[in-house]
VONUKOL-629236 format. One record per residue (C-alpha): residue number from 1; residue in three letters; x negated, y, z negated. Coordinates in Angstrom, 2 decimals. Layout:
N
{NUM; "ALA"; {X; Y; Z}}
...
//
This chain:
230
{1; "UNK"; {-33.84; -46.11; -33.60}}
{2; "UNK"; {-33.03; -48.66; -30.88}}
{3; "UNK"; {-31.02; -47.67; -27.84}}
{4; "UNK"; {-28.43; -50.00; -26.36}}
{5; "UNK"; {-29.22; -51.11; -22.78}}
{6; "UNK"; {-25.60; -50.29; -21.94}}
{7; "UNK"; {-25.78; -46.72; -23.23}}
{8; "UNK"; {-26.26; -45.20; -19.76}}
{9; "UNK"; {-23.43; -47.11; -18.09}}
{10; "UNK"; {-20.43; -44.96; -17.11}}
{11; "UNK"; {-17.14; -45.46; -18.88}}
{12; "UNK"; {-14.32; -46.90; -16.81}}
{13; "UNK"; {-12.22; -43.85; -15.98}}
{14; "UNK"; {-8.42; -44.16; -15.81}}
{15; "UNK"; {-7.91; -43.63; -12.08}}
{16; "UNK"; {-10.52; -46.21; -11.10}}
{17; "UNK"; {-9.28; -48.63; -13.76}}
{18; "UNK"; {-5.60; -48.53; -12.84}}
{19; "UNK"; {-6.42; -48.72; -9.15}}
{20; "UNK"; {-8.21; -52.01; -9.89}}
{21; "UNK"; {-5.31; -53.23; -12.04}}
{22; "UNK"; {-2.77; -52.47; -9.29}}
{23; "UNK"; {-4.81; -54.27; -6.62}}
{24; "UNK"; {-5.45; -57.25; -8.91}}
{25; "UNK"; {-1.79; -57.64; -9.86}}
{26; "UNK"; {-0.53; -57.29; -6.28}}
{27; "UNK"; {-3.11; -59.69; -4.86}}
{28; "UNK"; {-2.69; -62.28; -7.62}}
{29; "UNK"; {1.09; -62.42; -7.58}}
{30; "UNK"; {2.04; -61.59; -3.98}}
{31; "UNK"; {-0.73; -62.73; -1.61}}
{32; "UNK"; {0.57; -66.33; -1.43}}
{33; "UNK"; {4.25; -65.38; -1.05}}
{34; "UNK"; {6.10; -65.12; 2.30}}
{35; "UNK"; {6.67; -61.40; 1.72}}
{36; "UNK"; {2.92; -60.80; 1.97}}
{37; "UNK"; {3.14; -60.89; 5.77}}
{38; "UNK"; {5.26; -57.74; 5.60}}
{39; "UNK"; {2.88; -55.96; 3.21}}
{40; "UNK"; {-0.45; -56.78; 4.85}}
{41; "UNK"; {-1.31; -55.02; 8.09}}
{42; "UNK"; {-0.61; -57.40; 10.95}}
{43; "UNK"; {1.57; -58.16; 13.94}}
{44; "UNK"; {4.83; -57.20; 12.12}}
{45; "UNK"; {3.61; -53.58; 12.11}}
{46; "UNK"; {4.57; -53.53; 15.78}}
{47; "UNK"; {7.03; -56.41; 16.20}}
{48; "UNK"; {9.40; -55.84; 13.23}}
{49; "UNK"; {8.46; -52.92; 13.02}}
{50; "UNK"; {6.95; -52.49; 9.53}}
{51; "UNK"; {5.60; -48.91; 9.42}}
{52; "UNK"; {4.92; -49.08; 5.66}}
{53; "UNK"; {2.10; -51.60; 6.04}}
{54; "UNK"; {-0.76; -49.02; 6.04}}
{55; "UNK"; {0.56; -47.87; 2.64}}
{56; "UNK"; {0.70; -51.34; 1.07}}
{57; "UNK"; {-2.29; -53.03; 2.71}}
{58; "UNK"; {-4.94; -51.26; 0.54}}
{59; "UNK"; {-3.53; -52.93; -2.59}}
{60; "UNK"; {-3.24; -56.49; -1.29}}
{61; "UNK"; {-5.93; -58.95; -0.29}}
{62; "UNK"; {-4.91; -61.77; 2.07}}
{63; "UNK"; {-4.67; -65.22; 0.54}}
{64; "UNK"; {-8.12; -66.75; 0.09}}
{65; "UNK"; {-9.93; -63.40; -0.16}}
{66; "UNK"; {-9.28; -62.57; -3.80}}
{67; "UNK"; {-13.02; -62.72; -4.55}}
{68; "UNK"; {-13.15; -59.22; -3.09}}
{69; "UNK"; {-11.61; -57.98; -6.34}}
{70; "UNK"; {-14.87; -58.75; -8.14}}
{71; "UNK"; {-16.76; -56.32; -5.93}}
{72; "UNK"; {-14.00; -53.76; -6.31}}
{73; "UNK"; {-14.15; -54.03; -10.08}}
{74; "UNK"; {-17.90; -53.43; -10.17}}
{75; "UNK"; {-17.84; -50.58; -7.65}}
{76; "UNK"; {-14.87; -48.81; -9.23}}
{77; "UNK"; {-16.56; -49.00; -12.62}}
{78; "UNK"; {-20.15; -48.14; -11.73}}
{79; "UNK"; {-19.57; -45.89; -8.70}}
{80; "UNK"; {-15.94; -44.81; -8.59}}
{81; "UNK"; {-15.86; -43.72; -12.22}}
{82; "UNK"; {-18.80; -41.36; -11.68}}
{83; "UNK"; {-17.15; -39.85; -8.61}}
{84; "UNK"; {-13.87; -39.55; -10.50}}
{85; "UNK"; {-15.68; -37.78; -13.32}}
{86; "UNK"; {-17.00; -35.21; -10.85}}
{87; "UNK"; {-13.84; -34.73; -8.75}}
{88; "UNK"; {-11.11; -35.35; -11.30}}
{89; "UNK"; {-8.64; -38.23; -11.32}}
{90; "UNK"; {-6.01; -36.79; -8.97}}
{91; "UNK"; {-8.49; -35.68; -6.33}}
{92; "UNK"; {-10.44; -38.94; -6.55}}
{93; "UNK"; {-7.36; -41.12; -6.08}}
{94; "UNK"; {-6.13; -38.88; -3.28}}
{95; "UNK"; {-9.48; -39.21; -1.55}}
{96; "UNK"; {-10.01; -42.98; -1.73}}
{97; "UNK"; {-6.38; -44.01; -1.25}}
{98; "UNK"; {-5.80; -41.46; 1.50}}
{99; "UNK"; {-8.92; -42.63; 3.30}}
{100; "UNK"; {-7.85; -46.27; 3.04}}
{101; "UNK"; {-4.30; -45.58; 4.24}}
{102; "UNK"; {-5.61; -43.59; 7.19}}
{103; "UNK"; {-8.03; -46.41; 8.03}}
{104; "UNK"; {-5.27; -49.02; 8.14}}
{105; "UNK"; {-2.98; -46.63; 10.03}}
{106; "UNK"; {-5.62; -46.09; 12.73}}
{107; "UNK"; {-6.02; -49.85; 13.11}}
{108; "UNK"; {-2.24; -50.22; 13.36}}
{109; "UNK"; {-2.13; -47.61; 16.12}}
{110; "UNK"; {-4.95; -49.41; 17.92}}
{111; "UNK"; {-2.80; -52.53; 17.68}}
{112; "UNK"; {-0.08; -50.81; 19.70}}
{113; "UNK"; {-2.43; -50.79; 22.69}}
{114; "UNK"; {-4.51; -53.87; 21.81}}
{115; "UNK"; {-2.24; -56.47; 20.15}}
{116; "UNK"; {-5.23; -58.70; 19.43}}
{117; "UNK"; {-6.36; -56.16; 16.82}}
{118; "UNK"; {-3.43; -57.22; 14.62}}
{119; "UNK"; {-3.62; -60.94; 15.32}}
{120; "UNK"; {-4.81; -61.71; 11.77}}
{121; "UNK"; {-3.30; -60.10; 8.65}}
{122; "UNK"; {-5.65; -57.54; 7.12}}
{123; "UNK"; {-5.66; -55.84; 3.75}}
{124; "UNK"; {-7.61; -55.22; 0.60}}
{125; "UNK"; {-9.49; -52.52; -1.23}}
{126; "UNK"; {-12.65; -52.56; 0.88}}
{127; "UNK"; {-11.83; -49.20; 2.56}}
{128; "UNK"; {-11.12; -47.75; -0.90}}
{129; "UNK"; {-14.52; -48.94; -2.12}}
{130; "UNK"; {-16.26; -47.61; 0.99}}
{131; "UNK"; {-14.72; -44.16; 0.51}}
{132; "UNK"; {-15.85; -44.17; -3.13}}
{133; "UNK"; {-19.41; -45.18; -2.23}}
{134; "UNK"; {-19.65; -42.54; 0.52}}
{135; "UNK"; {-18.45; -39.86; -1.92}}
{136; "UNK"; {-21.00; -41.10; -4.45}}
{137; "UNK"; {-23.75; -40.85; -1.85}}
{138; "UNK"; {-22.81; -37.26; -0.99}}
{139; "UNK"; {-22.21; -35.91; -4.49}}
{140; "UNK"; {-25.30; -37.48; -6.06}}
{141; "UNK"; {-27.43; -37.72; -2.91}}
{142; "UNK"; {-30.82; -36.81; -4.36}}
{143; "UNK"; {-30.41; -38.31; -7.80}}
{144; "UNK"; {-32.83; -41.15; -8.55}}
{145; "UNK"; {-31.37; -44.59; -9.14}}
{146; "UNK"; {-33.27; -47.55; -10.59}}
{147; "UNK"; {-31.97; -50.86; -9.27}}
{148; "UNK"; {-32.30; -53.59; -11.88}}
{149; "UNK"; {-34.21; -51.07; -13.98}}
{150; "UNK"; {-37.30; -51.29; -11.79}}
{151; "UNK"; {-36.75; -50.42; -8.11}}
{152; "UNK"; {-36.36; -46.64; -7.71}}
{153; "UNK"; {-34.19; -45.48; -4.78}}
{154; "UNK"; {-32.15; -42.40; -4.02}}
{155; "UNK"; {-28.38; -42.55; -4.44}}
{156; "UNK"; {-28.02; -41.72; -0.73}}
{157; "UNK"; {-30.08; -44.77; 0.27}}
{158; "UNK"; {-28.19; -46.98; -2.18}}
{159; "UNK"; {-24.85; -45.79; -0.78}}
{160; "UNK"; {-25.96; -46.48; 2.79}}
{161; "UNK"; {-26.96; -50.05; 1.97}}
{162; "UNK"; {-23.75; -50.75; 0.05}}
{163; "UNK"; {-21.53; -49.38; 2.85}}
{164; "UNK"; {-23.37; -51.55; 5.38}}
{165; "UNK"; {-22.82; -54.64; 3.22}}
{166; "UNK"; {-19.15; -53.79; 2.70}}
{167; "UNK"; {-18.66; -53.57; 6.47}}
{168; "UNK"; {-20.62; -56.74; 7.21}}
{169; "UNK"; {-18.19; -59.07; 5.44}}
{170; "UNK"; {-15.06; -57.99; 7.37}}
{171; "UNK"; {-17.03; -57.94; 10.62}}
{172; "UNK"; {-18.15; -61.55; 10.21}}
{173; "UNK"; {-14.73; -62.71; 9.01}}
{174; "UNK"; {-12.30; -60.74; 11.21}}
{175; "UNK"; {-14.40; -59.36; 14.07}}
{176; "UNK"; {-14.29; -55.72; 15.13}}
{177; "UNK"; {-10.72; -55.05; 13.85}}
{178; "UNK"; {-11.91; -55.81; 10.34}}
{179; "UNK"; {-14.28; -52.85; 10.20}}
{180; "UNK"; {-11.99; -50.19; 11.68}}
{181; "UNK"; {-10.31; -49.26; 8.35}}
{182; "UNK"; {-13.66; -49.06; 6.58}}
{183; "UNK"; {-15.27; -46.91; 9.26}}
{184; "UNK"; {-12.34; -44.49; 9.30}}
{185; "UNK"; {-12.31; -44.31; 5.49}}
{186; "UNK"; {-16.06; -43.61; 5.44}}
{187; "UNK"; {-15.73; -40.84; 8.01}}
{188; "UNK"; {-12.85; -39.12; 6.22}}
{189; "UNK"; {-14.58; -39.33; 2.84}}
{190; "UNK"; {-17.78; -37.89; 4.29}}
{191; "UNK"; {-16.00; -34.92; 5.86}}
{192; "UNK"; {-13.83; -34.11; 2.84}}
{193; "UNK"; {-16.50; -34.40; 0.17}}
{194; "UNK"; {-18.94; -32.27; 2.15}}
{195; "UNK"; {-16.24; -29.63; 2.56}}
{196; "UNK"; {-15.45; -29.71; -1.16}}
{197; "UNK"; {-19.13; -29.25; -1.94}}
{198; "UNK"; {-19.32; -26.14; 0.23}}
{199; "UNK"; {-15.99; -24.64; -0.83}}
{200; "UNK"; {-15.16; -25.84; -4.35}}
{201; "UNK"; {-11.51; -25.50; -5.25}}
{202; "UNK"; {-11.26; -26.90; -8.77}}
{203; "UNK"; {-14.59; -25.89; -10.23}}
{204; "UNK"; {-15.57; -29.55; -10.60}}
{205; "UNK"; {-17.57; -29.76; -7.38}}
{206; "UNK"; {-20.26; -27.30; -6.37}}
{207; "UNK"; {-21.64; -24.25; -8.14}}
{208; "UNK"; {-19.54; -21.86; -10.18}}
{209; "UNK"; {-18.53; -18.69; -8.33}}
{210; "UNK"; {-19.68; -15.39; -9.78}}
{211; "UNK"; {-17.14; -13.22; -11.52}}
{212; "UNK"; {-14.84; -15.99; -12.69}}
{213; "UNK"; {-14.64; -16.94; -16.34}}
{214; "UNK"; {-17.48; -16.78; -18.83}}
{215; "UNK"; {-21.05; -17.00; -17.72}}
{216; "UNK"; {-22.87; -20.12; -18.85}}
{217; "UNK"; {-25.01; -19.40; -21.86}}
{218; "UNK"; {-27.80; -21.74; -20.79}}
{219; "UNK"; {-28.56; -19.64; -17.69}}
{220; "UNK"; {-29.69; -16.10; -18.43}}
{221; "UNK"; {-31.89; -13.70; -16.43}}
{222; "UNK"; {-34.21; -11.64; -18.60}}
{223; "UNK"; {-36.21; -8.71; -17.24}}
{224; "UNK"; {-39.49; -8.90; -19.12}}
{225; "UNK"; {-41.48; -6.46; -17.01}}
{226; "UNK"; {-41.56; -3.75; -19.66}}
{227; "UNK"; {-42.71; -6.25; -22.25}}
{228; "UNK"; {-45.69; -7.31; -20.18}}
{229; "UNK"; {-46.53; -3.79; -18.92}}
{230; "UNK"; {-46.70; -2.48; -22.46}}
//
């Protein structure tokens, strides 16, 4: 019986899917309109002021950068969906969107002291993707991963390389302000996911606590000493 080469691919989970849809729709229909300057993070954050920009910037790529949606689509499907499956939809969206909003907020606050940090409008889902990849690297750290079906690497190593590549693009295009949201998002995701691993709240992350619910039937301790002594 033949096995499909796509059998092991994760299904696109709803949170990751609708996050991509929202970013695609906003970027496609709004990025070239005058109102985009009020939705992307930029100088109006301070001059208008426009305090909502850290909330809207994660969903909107600046004009000319819509190719970033391709990377987001792949990462949200192949990486984000696996993390969402482990954490649950609500917690996953709270993690990646919260990390992205905090990243853009930190850059906006830096812009209060260093106006040059907001000289160019910034936005897009890169901090969202970085938070998802960091969570993936923590939750599945030691799992083997075969790149292109041949090159075996650990998930942790894969996540490190992907995060570095995701930061390289904004650094080359926008200079140091471009990587601030991604770095902040990565740091927050790392701290939160490690905490959830140590102190699971929903039962989806970390081992099951003793005394709660039914014991798993596939794990059973049997004392066979009498059997072997007799």
